[in-house]
Backbone as CSV, one residue per row, in Angstrom:
resi,resn,N_x,N_y,N_z,CA_x,CA_y,CA_z,C_x,C_y,C_z
1,MET,0.676,-1.478,0.175,-0.400,0.066,0.018,0.986,1.197,-0.039
2,PHE,0.488,1.863,-0.618,1.246,3.220,-0.718,0.912,4.418,0.764
3,ASN,1.926,5.032,0.947,1.536,6.299,2.000,1.445,7.285,1.207
4,LEU,0.006,7.712,1.105,-0.518,8.819,0.338,-0.883,10.338,1.150
5,PHE,-0.308,9.955,2.387,-0.870,11.181,3.149,-0.424,12.196,2.765
6,LYS,-0.548,13.776,3.521,-0.435,14.940,2.647,0.737,15.242,3.063
7,HIS,1.709,16.027,2.373,3.363,15.829,2.371,3.181,17.248,2.148
8,LYS,4.446,17.891,2.599,4.676,19.056,2.069,5.655,18.795,0.438
9,THR,5.523,20.136,0.013,6.207,20.245,-1.106,8.006,19.283,-1.015
10,PRO,8.139,18.406,-1.659,9.776,17.889,-1.285,10.861,19.218,-1.752
11,SER,11.805,19.151,-1.228,13.174,20.311,-1.416,13.864,19.751,-3.306
12,VAL,13.528,18.150,-3.372,14.482,18.100,-4.308,13.192,17.441,-5.494
13,ILE,13.397,18.340,-6.708,11.958,18.612,-7.689,12.478,18.018,-8.805
14,PRO,11.658,16.853,-9.354,12.702,16.241,-10.795,12.007,17.324,-11.874
15,GLN,13.063,18.164,-12.800,12.771,18.801,-13.814,11.912,18.742,-14.559
16,HIS,11.704,17.141,-14.860,11.590,16.761,-16.463,10.769,15.469,-15.952
17,ILE,9.199,15.280,-15.857,8.835,14.255,-15.393,8.019,13.640,-16.986
18,ALA,8.673,11.906,-17.316,7.455,11.564,-18.658,6.592,10.406,-18.178
19,PHE,5.428,10.944,-18.290,4.341,10.088,-17.877,4.029,8.802,-19.527
20,ILE,3.801,7.274,-19.238,3.354,6.422,-19.850,2.234,6.541,-19.482
21,CYS,1.504,6.586,-20.171,0.082,6.904,-19.966,-1.207,5.268,-20.258
22,ASP,-0.945,4.533,-19.758,-1.218,2.922,-19.500,-2.426,2.553,-19.023
23,GLY,-3.355,2.168,-19.770,-4.340,1.238,-18.792,-5.677,1.961,-18.854
24,ASN,-5.932,2.797,-19.856,-7.389,3.459,-20.565,-8.494,2.429,-20.846
25,ARG,-7.985,1.494,-21.361,-9.445,0.728,-21.718,-9.088,-0.214,-20.364
26,ARG,-8.159,-0.675,-19.756,-8.663,-1.625,-18.793,-9.501,-0.621,-17.675
27,TRP,-9.492,0.474,-17.532,-9.947,1.221,-16.650,-11.426,1.178,-16.947
28,ALA,-11.675,1.175,-18.181,-13.252,1.440,-18.754,-13.975,-0.152,-18.373
29,GLU,-12.797,-1.002,-19.119,-13.609,-2.654,-18.707,-13.994,-2.712,-17.401
30,LYS,-13.115,-2.540,-16.665,-13.075,-2.377,-14.802,-14.568,-1.825,-14.227
31,ARG,-15.036,-1.154,-15.218,-16.309,-0.097,-14.928,-17.542,-0.657,-15.912
32,GLY,-17.206,-1.315,-17.011,-18.484,-1.966,-17.422,-18.682,-0.599,-18.670
33,LEU,-17.599,-0.025,-19.111,-18.186,0.862,-19.756,-16.919,0.789,-21.363
34,PRO,-17.969,1.035,-22.727,-17.057,0.797,-23.608,-15.778,0.952,-23.400
35,PRO,-14.445,0.004,-24.076,-12.872,0.724,-23.836,-12.796,2.062,-24.187
36,LEU,-13.193,2.638,-25.337,-12.847,4.039,-25.929,-13.438,4.926,-25.075
37,ALA,-14.115,4.703,-23.507,-14.613,5.698,-22.779,-13.427,6.106,-21.995
38,GLY,-12.344,4.937,-21.913,-11.193,5.009,-21.487,-10.351,6.637,-21.949
39,HIS,-10.074,6.384,-23.162,-9.134,7.466,-23.521,-10.043,8.730,-23.289
40,LYS,-11.420,8.988,-23.256,-11.700,10.210,-22.943,-11.537,10.671,-21.129
41,ALA,-11.688,9.337,-20.247,-11.563,9.191,-19.363,-9.826,10.092,-19.009
42,GLY,-9.188,9.348,-19.955,-7.594,9.716,-19.720,-7.121,10.983,-19.579
43,ILE,-8.110,11.943,-20.365,-7.856,13.232,-20.742,-8.571,13.889,-19.806
44,ALA,-9.036,13.356,-18.715,-9.771,14.442,-18.134,-9.220,14.998,-17.081
45,ASN,-8.953,15.907,-16.691,-8.248,16.597,-15.560,-7.061,16.718,-16.070
46,PHE,-6.443,16.426,-17.128,-5.052,17.060,-17.808,-4.926,18.208,-17.459
47,GLU,-5.389,19.160,-17.910,-4.630,20.691,-17.687,-4.181,20.560,-16.140
48,ASN,-5.183,20.405,-15.065,-5.201,20.605,-13.742,-3.732,19.901,-13.308
49,LEU,-3.394,19.065,-14.079,-2.511,18.232,-13.283,-1.208,18.550,-13.606
50,VAL,-1.065,19.236,-15.457,0.118,20.098,-15.555,0.306,21.064,-14.755
51,ASP,-0.761,22.029,-14.640,-0.565,22.842,-13.563,-0.153,22.935,-12.583
52,TRP,-0.778,21.601,-12.195,-0.495,21.114,-10.349,1.148,20.816,-10.315
53,TYR,1.905,20.425,-11.269,3.113,19.916,-11.322,4.089,21.235,-11.860
54,ILE,3.785,21.928,-12.233,4.407,23.233,-12.631,4.649,24.126,-11.400
55,ALA,3.165,24.043,-11.037,3.433,25.276,-9.727,4.357,24.694,-8.892
56,ARG,5.089,23.276,-8.820,5.768,22.758,-7.953,7.504,22.689,-8.429
57,GLY,7.236,23.512,-9.269,9.064,23.595,-9.760,9.261,22.493,-11.129
58,VAL,8.524,22.012,-11.304,8.292,20.594,-12.524,8.667,21.400,-13.707
59,SER,9.664,21.922,-14.395,9.692,22.589,-15.299,9.334,21.940,-17.194
60,THR,9.320,20.469,-17.179,8.772,19.972,-18.603,7.740,18.369,-17.861
61,ILE,7.019,18.320,-18.684,6.182,16.835,-18.794,5.687,16.452,-19.580
62,THR,6.483,15.293,-20.022,5.615,14.581,-21.266,4.738,13.332,-21.369
63,PHE,4.203,13.424,-22.175,3.210,12.029,-22.010,3.393,11.424,-23.003
64,PHE,3.216,9.732,-22.759,3.491,9.106,-24.111,1.763,8.121,-24.122
65,ILE,1.374,9.016,-25.134,-0.152,9.075,-25.674,-0.613,8.185,-27.304
66,PHE,0.537,7.844,-28.000,0.215,6.978,-29.068,2.045,6.968,-30.032
67,SER,2.020,5.206,-29.753,3.432,4.964,-30.172,3.123,4.641,-31.316
68,THR,4.582,4.055,-32.120,4.607,3.826,-33.515,4.013,2.602,-34.046
69,GLU,3.900,1.759,-32.352,3.545,0.202,-32.881,1.655,0.428,-32.384
70,ASN,1.028,1.529,-32.213,-0.060,1.637,-31.676,-1.134,1.780,-33.195
71,TRP,-0.484,1.977,-33.966,-1.402,1.750,-35.556,-2.101,0.408,-35.617
72,ASN,-1.442,-1.022,-34.864,-1.654,-2.146,-35.321,-3.228,-2.272,-34.769
73,ARG,-3.464,-1.353,-33.888,-4.815,-1.276,-32.822,-6.062,-0.904,-34.337
74,SER,-7.477,-1.453,-33.565,-8.387,-1.894,-34.658,-8.861,-0.101,-35.013
75,GLN,-9.040,0.343,-36.590,-8.986,1.126,-36.918,-9.874,1.899,-36.489
76,GLU,-11.114,1.333,-35.637,-12.506,2.231,-35.408,-11.459,2.920,-34.199
77,GLU,-10.613,2.167,-33.496,-9.809,2.910,-31.870,-9.018,4.166,-32.567
78,VAL,-8.075,3.537,-33.459,-7.565,4.874,-34.261,-7.740,5.998,-34.835
79,ASP,-9.010,5.608,-35.506,-9.752,6.952,-35.704,-10.303,7.779,-34.926
80,PHE,-10.444,6.672,-33.478,-11.470,7.983,-32.213,-10.275,8.627,-31.818
81,LEU,-9.040,8.063,-31.687,-7.763,8.496,-30.836,-7.642,9.802,-31.864
82,MET,-7.597,9.538,-33.073,-7.042,11.098,-33.758,-7.722,11.857,-33.665
83,ASP,-9.063,11.878,-33.571,-10.105,12.792,-33.353,-10.140,13.406,-31.854
84,LEU,-9.751,12.506,-30.862,-9.318,13.404,-29.494,-8.039,13.917,-29.373
85,PHE,-7.077,13.397,-30.337,-6.111,14.441,-30.221,-6.174,15.602,-30.664
86,TYR,-7.139,15.325,-31.869,-7.113,16.863,-32.284,-8.361,17.829,-31.274
87,SER,-9.047,17.280,-31.293,-10.257,17.916,-29.582,-9.132,18.405,-28.790
88,GLU,-8.290,17.371,-28.332,-7.916,18.178,-26.769,-6.284,19.109,-27.296
89,LEU,-5.695,18.947,-28.672,-4.758,20.125,-28.986,-5.566,21.643,-29.397
90,GLU,-6.519,21.242,-29.733,-7.179,22.516,-30.017,-7.546,23.343,-28.209
91,LYS,-8.111,22.441,-27.365,-7.803,23.111,-25.796,-6.587,23.777,-25.514
92,ASN,-5.525,22.303,-25.581,-4.268,23.036,-25.140,-3.589,24.156,-25.780
93,MET,-4.194,24.438,-27.051,-3.877,26.296,-27.589,-4.486,27.403,-26.639
94,GLN,-5.665,27.009,-26.501,-5.868,28.045,-25.311,-4.960,28.166,-23.732
95,HIS,-4.778,26.565,-23.834,-4.068,26.421,-22.418,-2.650,27.048,-22.139
96,ALA,-1.917,26.908,-23.383,-0.790,27.668,-23.545,-0.511,28.753,-23.358
97,ILE,-1.639,29.920,-23.815,-1.903,31.251,-23.999,-2.112,31.575,-22.190
98,GLU,-3.199,31.228,-21.954,-3.275,31.370,-20.471,-2.103,31.441,-19.434
99,LYS,-1.774,30.387,-19.550,-0.462,29.755,-18.654,0.659,30.027,-18.985
100,ASN,0.965,30.229,-20.195,2.385,30.630,-20.551,3.541,29.419,-21.227
101,LEU,2.413,28.461,-21.556,3.423,26.911,-21.500,3.516,27.256,-22.886
102,ARG,4.762,26.327,-23.161,5.264,25.764,-24.506,5.011,24.666,-24.873
103,TYR,4.349,23.949,-25.657,3.996,22.948,-26.011,4.831,22.094,-26.943
104,ARG,5.063,20.984,-27.164,5.798,20.249,-27.597,5.222,19.149,-28.546
105,VAL,5.108,18.675,-29.664,4.578,17.521,-30.123,5.863,16.525,-30.745
106,VAL,6.102,15.506,-29.729,7.509,14.834,-31.055,6.979,13.546,-31.519
107,GLY,7.729,12.949,-32.402,7.106,11.842,-33.268,7.153,12.638,-34.737
108,SER,6.915,10.927,-35.374,6.837,11.584,-36.987,5.655,11.685,-37.051
109,ARG,5.452,12.874,-37.718,4.092,13.306,-38.263,3.363,12.622,-39.483
110,ASP,4.261,11.537,-40.434,3.750,11.224,-41.581,2.797,10.452,-41.705
111,LYS,2.092,9.748,-40.695,1.082,9.111,-40.417,-0.373,9.812,-40.066
112,LEU,0.045,10.842,-39.724,-0.956,11.184,-39.048,-2.074,12.172,-40.104
113,PRO,-3.417,12.084,-40.016,-4.282,13.094,-40.218,-3.551,14.168,-40.578
114,LYS,-4.005,14.600,-41.835,-3.236,15.754,-42.332,-3.710,17.474,-41.357
115,LYS,-5.343,16.907,-40.989,-5.306,18.563,-39.759,-5.063,18.408,-38.727
116,LEU,-4.710,17.000,-38.379,-3.823,16.842,-36.704,-2.733,17.512,-36.867
117,ALA,-1.637,17.002,-37.932,-0.594,17.433,-37.784,-0.223,18.433,-38.046
118,LYS,-1.136,19.595,-39.140,-1.065,20.543,-39.361,-1.448,21.660,-37.658
119,LEU,-2.526,21.231,-37.177,-2.354,21.623,-35.753,-1.288,21.574,-34.505
120,CYS,-0.752,20.318,-34.956,0.502,19.761,-33.833,1.947,20.991,-34.541
121,ASP,1.839,21.467,-35.700,2.686,22.395,-36.138,2.291,23.698,-35.566
122,LYS,0.812,24.394,-35.673,0.454,25.544,-35.379,0.590,25.517,-33.508
123,LEU,0.245,24.473,-32.982,0.254,24.386,-31.568,1.799,25.083,-31.050
124,GLU,3.193,24.497,-31.499,4.086,24.738,-31.107,4.446,25.982,-31.461
125,GLU,4.176,26.631,-32.466,4.800,27.468,-33.319,3.571,28.731,-32.330
126,VAL,2.530,28.509,-31.849,1.952,29.788,-31.153,2.717,29.919,-29.773
127,SER,2.887,28.612,-29.467,3.705,28.482,-28.101,5.142,28.664,-27.867
128,ALA,6.085,28.490,-28.904,7.323,28.405,-29.345,7.991,29.428,-28.021
129,GLU,7.350,30.476,-27.556,8.341,31.821,-27.325,7.647,31.923,-25.860
130,ASN,7.190,30.704,-25.027,6.351,30.479,-24.050,7.417,30.642,-22.704
131,THR,7.235,31.027,-21.849,8.631,30.412,-20.592,8.152,29.738,-19.373
132,GLY,6.962,29.388,-19.349,6.395,28.971,-17.920,6.444,27.753,-17.725
133,GLY,6.700,26.921,-18.695,7.342,25.714,-18.775,6.653,25.088,-19.813
134,THR,6.999,23.313,-20.344,6.819,22.718,-21.464,6.144,21.348,-21.128
135,VAL,5.197,21.324,-22.266,4.744,20.202,-22.322,4.736,19.814,-23.334
136,ALA,5.181,18.459,-23.490,5.219,17.660,-24.618,4.594,16.356,-24.981
137,PHE,3.868,15.799,-26.047,2.937,14.701,-26.014,4.158,14.013,-27.411
138,ALA,4.136,13.025,-26.686,5.111,11.766,-27.727,3.710,10.920,-28.456
139,LEU,3.488,11.822,-29.974,2.507,11.096,-30.530,3.083,10.292,-32.134
140,ASN,2.704,9.168,-32.355,3.229,8.727,-33.216,5.188,8.655,-32.938
141,TYR,5.313,8.147,-31.686,6.836,8.153,-31.417,6.870,6.836,-31.112
142,GLY,8.508,6.761,-31.426,9.092,5.159,-31.264,10.416,5.848,-30.908
143,GLY,11.169,5.154,-29.752,12.500,6.068,-29.359,13.370,5.327,-30.352
144,GLN,13.431,4.323,-30.572,14.484,3.873,-31.726,14.587,4.643,-33.105
145,ASN,13.199,4.229,-33.483,13.214,4.999,-34.672,13.868,6.802,-34.673
146,GLU,13.322,7.506,-33.362,13.983,9.083,-33.412,15.561,8.480,-33.555
147,ILE,16.448,7.660,-32.667,18.040,7.428,-32.760,18.340,7.066,-34.196
148,VAL,17.553,6.082,-34.621,18.220,6.309,-35.863,17.639,7.208,-36.955
149,ASP,16.917,8.123,-37.152,16.628,9.422,-37.626,17.903,10.149,-37.160
150,ALA,18.240,10.082,-36.452,19.234,11.390,-35.418,20.307,10.957,-36.782
151,VAL,20.620,9.526,-36.487,21.999,8.987,-37.050,22.239,9.933,-38.615
152,ASN,21.074,9.212,-39.102,21.002,9.458,-40.356,20.569,10.614,-41.056
153,ALA,20.392,12.135,-39.340,20.679,13.440,-40.206,22.217,13.652,-40.179
154,ALA,22.706,12.922,-39.190,23.725,13.465,-38.738,25.015,13.148,-39.554
155,ILE,24.919,11.640,-40.349,25.260,11.347,-41.651,25.206,12.498,-42.817
156,ASP,24.215,12.836,-43.212,23.713,13.722,-44.049,24.202,15.193,-44.208
157,ALA,24.429,15.557,-42.894,25.099,16.626,-42.564,26.535,16.576,-42.627
158,GLY,26.838,15.657,-42.518,28.906,15.253,-42.456,29.311,15.854,-41.768
159,GLU,28.657,15.537,-40.596,29.027,15.979,-39.174,29.713,14.657,-38.332
160,HIS,30.617,14.461,-37.504,31.107,13.538,-36.292,30.503,14.428,-35.075
161,VAL,29.481,13.388,-34.602,29.026,13.794,-33.428,29.471,13.329,-31.995
162,THR,29.385,14.133,-30.860,29.380,13.791,-29.839,28.386,14.017,-29.011
163,ARG,28.332,13.733,-27.710,26.825,13.012,-27.196,26.194,14.549,-26.838
164,ASP,27.007,15.820,-27.019,25.804,16.769,-26.665,25.617,17.435,-28.635
165,SER,26.542,17.075,-29.137,26.058,17.635,-30.353,25.226,16.742,-30.976
166,PHE,25.052,15.189,-30.731,24.204,14.762,-31.387,22.694,14.404,-30.981
167,GLU,22.194,15.155,-30.063,21.266,15.924,-29.163,20.702,16.482,-30.332
168,THR,21.134,17.913,-30.926,20.888,18.537,-31.293,19.533,17.761,-32.560
169,PHE,20.281,16.556,-32.853,19.650,16.014,-34.284,18.342,14.999,-33.904
170,LEU,18.313,15.034,-32.684,17.112,13.883,-32.025,15.703,15.390,-32.144
171,ASP,14.404,14.399,-32.067,13.451,15.296,-31.998,13.145,15.734,-30.755
172,THR,13.411,14.988,-29.706,13.678,15.664,-28.239,15.002,16.292,-28.099
173,GLY,15.794,16.812,-28.832,16.800,17.420,-28.689,16.705,18.831,-27.532
174,ASP,15.358,19.369,-27.682,15.430,20.636,-26.649,14.830,20.175,-25.728
175,LEU,14.101,19.377,-25.449,13.673,18.565,-23.945,15.096,18.301,-22.841
176,LEU,14.656,18.813,-21.553,15.390,18.274,-20.518,15.941,16.655,-20.166
177,PRO,16.647,16.187,-19.759,16.768,14.720,-19.386,15.488,14.472,-18.631
178,VAL,14.883,13.109,-19.097,13.964,13.168,-17.939,14.913,12.496,-16.758
179,ASP,13.985,13.341,-15.928,14.490,12.752,-14.219,13.873,11.779,-13.871
180,LEU,11.908,11.368,-14.109,11.459,10.738,-13.418,10.655,10.265,-14.513
181,MET,10.395,8.721,-14.766,9.618,8.290,-15.778,8.722,7.578,-14.695
182,VAL,7.138,7.738,-15.185,5.881,7.124,-14.150,5.141,6.214,-15.549
183,ARG,4.681,4.944,-14.697,4.131,4.227,-15.720,2.954,3.726,-14.989
184,THR,1.583,3.780,-15.924,0.901,3.591,-14.533,0.391,2.455,-15.514
185,SER,-0.661,1.572,-14.222,-1.438,-0.132,-14.739,-0.536,-1.370,-14.713
186,ASN,0.384,-1.214,-13.453,1.848,-2.007,-13.270,2.049,-2.898,-14.357
187,GLU,2.499,-2.300,-15.511,3.635,-2.565,-16.356,5.136,-2.298,-16.159
188,PHE,6.062,-2.757,-16.423,7.006,-2.585,-15.941,8.125,-2.588,-17.163
189,ARG,7.798,-1.888,-17.978,8.369,-1.816,-19.051,9.008,0.032,-19.453
190,ILE,9.521,0.331,-20.339,9.400,1.490,-21.026,9.073,1.523,-22.558
191,SER,9.190,0.308,-23.265,8.387,0.132,-24.102,8.888,1.892,-25.426
192,ASN,10.066,1.181,-25.588,10.535,2.093,-26.514,10.310,3.887,-26.432
193,TYR,10.528,4.195,-25.340,10.048,5.795,-25.081,11.085,6.897,-24.520
194,LEU,11.391,7.414,-25.503,12.893,8.574,-24.898,13.740,7.761,-24.291
195,LEU,14.580,6.738,-24.920,15.242,5.978,-24.985,16.777,6.844,-24.598
196,TRP,16.984,8.049,-25.324,18.126,8.792,-25.168,17.851,9.536,-24.179
197,LYS,16.657,9.980,-23.740,16.181,11.176,-22.415,16.096,10.042,-21.320
198,LEU,16.125,9.191,-21.465,15.851,8.243,-20.239,17.172,7.496,-19.397
199,ALA,18.178,8.498,-20.098,19.412,7.410,-19.863,19.760,7.439,-18.275
200,TYR,19.427,8.178,-17.260,19.728,8.455,-16.204,18.473,8.740,-14.828
201,ALA,17.252,8.489,-15.929,15.555,8.729,-14.926,15.756,7.743,-14.032
202,GLU,15.535,7.961,-13.063,14.334,7.366,-12.035,13.378,6.446,-12.741
203,LEU,12.935,5.220,-12.383,11.314,4.819,-12.787,11.088,4.536,-11.708
204,LEU,9.660,4.861,-11.989,8.492,4.264,-11.066,7.248,3.708,-11.744
205,PHE,6.463,2.638,-11.166,5.817,2.002,-11.703,4.813,1.911,-10.593
206,VAL,3.403,2.434,-10.951,2.149,2.578,-10.089,1.398,1.389,-10.535
207,PRO,0.176,1.303,-9.811,-0.709,-0.437,-10.252,-1.721,0.420,-10.596
208,GLN,-2.180,1.837,-10.454,-3.744,2.458,-10.893,-3.370,2.857,-12.156
209,HIS,-4.556,2.715,-13.373,-4.579,3.168,-14.556,-4.398,4.419,-14.717
210,TRP,-4.224,4.919,-16.021,-3.976,6.165,-15.995,-5.299,6.911,-15.858
211,PRO,-6.440,6.915,-15.834,-7.550,7.740,-15.758,-7.773,7.568,-14.188
212,ASP,-7.437,7.253,-12.960,-7.104,7.271,-12.077,-5.917,8.182,-11.532
213,LEU,-5.088,8.090,-12.198,-3.390,8.709,-11.605,-4.116,10.169,-11.869
214,VAL,-4.934,10.838,-13.431,-4.642,11.842,-13.851,-6.058,12.707,-13.194
215,ARG,-6.460,11.976,-12.132,-7.799,12.393,-11.467,-6.949,12.779,-10.061
216,SER,-5.846,12.295,-9.402,-5.577,11.854,-7.912,-4.430,12.679,-7.628
217,GLU,-4.962,13.906,-6.846,-3.780,14.773,-6.541,-2.784,14.177,-5.374
218,LYS,-3.373,13.146,-4.885,-2.562,12.419,-3.855,-1.447,11.298,-4.681
219,LEU,-1.607,11.018,-5.571,-0.851,10.160,-6.498,0.071,11.220,-7.097
220,TRP,-0.207,12.618,-7.745,0.883,13.293,-7.793,1.689,13.916,-6.618
221,GLN,0.958,13.801,-5.565,2.018,13.913,-4.409,3.398,12.794,-4.445
222,TYR,2.728,11.675,-4.399,3.234,10.573,-4.080,4.441,10.506,-5.138
223,THR,4.541,10.816,-6.685,5.699,10.660,-7.464,6.633,11.813,-7.305
224,LEU,6.184,12.756,-6.374,7.404,13.963,-5.924,7.900,13.309,-4.686
225,ASP,7.288,12.499,-3.704,7.902,11.912,-2.505,8.810,10.536,-3.140
226,GLU,7.993,10.220,-3.817,9.588,9.120,-4.155,10.353,9.844,-5.142
227,PHE,10.036,10.428,-5.762,11.432,10.715,-6.404,12.861,11.560,-5.215
228,ALA,12.026,12.120,-4.326,12.805,13.135,-3.362,13.572,11.752,-2.575
229,LYS,13.226,10.753,-2.452,13.920,9.427,-1.842,15.063,8.774,-2.427
230,ARG,14.996,8.844,-3.731,16.107,8.387,-4.475,17.556,8.859,-4.351
231,ASN,18.377,8.485,-4.484,19.926,8.375,-4.134,20.432,8.507,-5.520
232,ARG,20.001,9.215,-6.099,21.064,9.751,-7.662,22.274,10.170,-7.461
233,ARG,23.182,9.028,-8.014,24.282,8.996,-7.752,25.083,9.008,-9.179
234,PHE,24.504,9.100,-10.566,24.683,9.137,-11.716,26.226,8.397,-12.388
235,GLY,26.037,7.195,-11.398,27.652,6.420,-11.702,28.848,6.740,-10.806
236,GLY,28.596,7.714,-9.838,29.238,8.099,-9.258,29.440,7.749,-7.838
237,GLY,30.510,7.401,-6.849,30.205,6.810,-5.266,29.862,7.469,-4.768
238,LYS,29.810,8.846,-4.335,29.112,9.392,-3.918,27.918,10.230,-3.993
239,LYS,26.955,10.547,-2.938,25.895,10.876,-3.564,25.683,12.386,-3.833
240,LEU,25.175,12.992,-4.837,25.158,14.031,-5.700,23.713,14.797,-5.313
241,ASN,24.402,16.204,-5.798,22.997,16.911,-5.187,22.466,17.045,-7.105
242,TYR,21.419,17.920,-6.704,20.177,17.642,-8.070,21.243,18.380,-9.314
243,SER,22.149,19.027,-9.133,22.749,19.645,-10.233,23.982,18.812,-10.826
244,GLY,24.281,17.625,-10.149,24.659,16.674,-10.533,26.480,16.970,-10.000
245,LYS,26.515,18.557,-9.119,27.884,18.361,-8.316,27.995,17.747,-7.493
246,LYS,28.883,17.290,-6.883,29.467,16.471,-5.448,28.736,17.670,-4.258
247,LYS,28.319,17.327,-3.171,27.812,18.601,-2.073,29.088,18.696,-1.341
248,GLU,28.932,20.122,-0.957,30.306,20.101,-0.346,30.052,19.733,0.844
249,LYS,31.083,19.283,1.793,31.056,19.006,3.314,31.000,20.345,4.065
C-alpha cells in the first residue's frame, strides 16, 4: 500500500517528468464501460495535472500518448484517438496562452491525419516563445526510430558527433533529460519511450490506471515524494545534489 498522506512539497523536484499513460481501456472495462470511454477519461483533468506539477517546480512534462506500434490497433480505435487528439490539442492552444506554456509534439507527423499534423505545427508555433514550462506529447513516437533518424541526419550533415551535438539531431533534443519516468497500470516496461532522454532517469511504476492517476492529487504528490527518496549518483560513488555536483562538506 502507498503512503498517500499529505506532505509538503519535497526539497528535490524532478525537472522533467515523463509519463507512460497506460491502462485507459482496462479502466473502462473494469467499470463496465466501452473501452474507448477510457481514452476520454484519460484526458479528463489533464490541464489541472499539468498546472499542479508546474506550480511545484517541475519545468517539463512529457506524455506518451500514441506509439509507432499503436497503429496496429483496430481502425475504429485509431480513428477515435486521432479525433480525440485533435480536440485536445485545440484546447491546449488556449491553455498554452493562458498559462504561458510551451507545447511540443514529438514523433513523426507522416502517418497522422493532415489536419492533426497541421494542428501540431500550429500549437508549437503559437507557444514557442512561452516560458512558464514545457508540455510535450509523444505522438506516433518510437525511441529507436528517433535515434536512427538522428543518426541519418548527422550522416547527411557530414558531421562527426559528440554526445552533446548528437542531441541537436534528435526530435526531443530541446527537452531536458528525464529525471522521473512514471508508468501506470502495473506495466514494468519502458516500451521504446524516450530512450536517449531516459539514460539516468528514475523509474516509478504504479498499479493505478492512467485515468485514476490523472485525477488524483494524492498520486501526484506520491510521485514527487518517491523521487525525493531516490539517491541519484549518476554512476559516481558519492551522493550528488540535483545539479550533478558533489555536495560540499
